[in-house]
N, C-alpha and C positions, 0 to 999 in steps of 0.2 A: 113460869118454869118451862112450859112447852117451847117457848121461843128460844130459851137458852139451850135446851137439850137439842132442839131441831137445828139451831145454828151451829152448835159444836159438831153434831153429826154430819151436817153438810160440809163443813170445813174439813173434817177428818176424811170424808169420802173423797174430796178433791185431792188431798195430800196422798191418800192411798192410790188413787188412779195415776198420779204423776210418778209415784215410786214404782208402781207396777210397770209403767212404760219407760222407766229409767230416764226420766227427764227432771230438770231442776224445779224445785218449788220456791226458789229464790225470786221474789217479785221484782227485785231491783236489777236482775240480770236476765231479761227475756232473750237476749241474744245468745245465751248459753242453752236455750231450749233445744232438745234434740229432735222433737217431733210434736205434731199437733195431736193432742189427746181429744178424741171425739166420742169415747165410749163411757159407760157408767153414768155417773152424775153429769158428765160433760155433754150428754145428749140433750139435757134439759136447760142448762145454763152454761154460758162460757166462763162464768166466774163464781163457781160454787163456794170457794173460800171467802170471797168478799160478801156474797149473799149471807153466808153463815155468820160472818162478823157483824153484818148489819142486823141479823136476827138477834144475836147476842146483845148488841147495843140496844135494840128495841126492848129486850128483857130488862135491861138496866133502867131504861126510861119508864117502863111500867112499874118497876119496883120503887123508883124514886117518887113516882106519883105526882110530879109537878107538870102541869099542863104545858108550860113553856119548854120543858126538857124534850118534848116531842119534836121540837125544831132541830134537834141534834141529828135525827135520822136523815131528813132530806139534806142536811149539810154534809153528812158523811157520804151520801150517794153522789152529791155534786162534786165534792172533793175527790173521791175515788175515780169518778168518770174523768175528770180533768187532769189530775196529776198522777194517777197510777194506770188506769185502764187504757186511756188513749195512747200514752207513750208505749205501753206494752203492745197494743194492737199495731201501732206503726212498725215496731221492731219485728213483730211476727209476720206482718204483711211483707216486709222487706226480705225476710229470711225464707218464708214458705210460699209466697206468692198465691197462685190460684187455689191450692188446697185450703189455705187459711181463709181466703175470700169466700169460698164456697161454704166453709164452716160458719163464717160470720153471717152469711145469708140464711143459713138453715137454723141456727140456734141463737136465741135471744141473749143479749148481754147480761141481763139480770135474771128475770123470770118470765 
């Protein structure tokens, strides 16, 4: 239950920060981002929404109680890195340049 609540909280804090900075929360349109958000939960992870989803997924794995279902979590991380986060980061590097590179150097991708 703590994983689920923690995951939902992290994801919502990420959305809240984007809304406060008036930038998009649409993960399929990183080019429409208006600024790099580095405050709030984004001081600790570059992807709080994805970390939150991962924690929620872990909650489901724990609830299911099947030892093999634990493989879903690393599969989620690998998939998100390759097909979502890396393309987002390429688009943000192209759009924001050095400020985004500095942010990447200062804050971890996951935790």
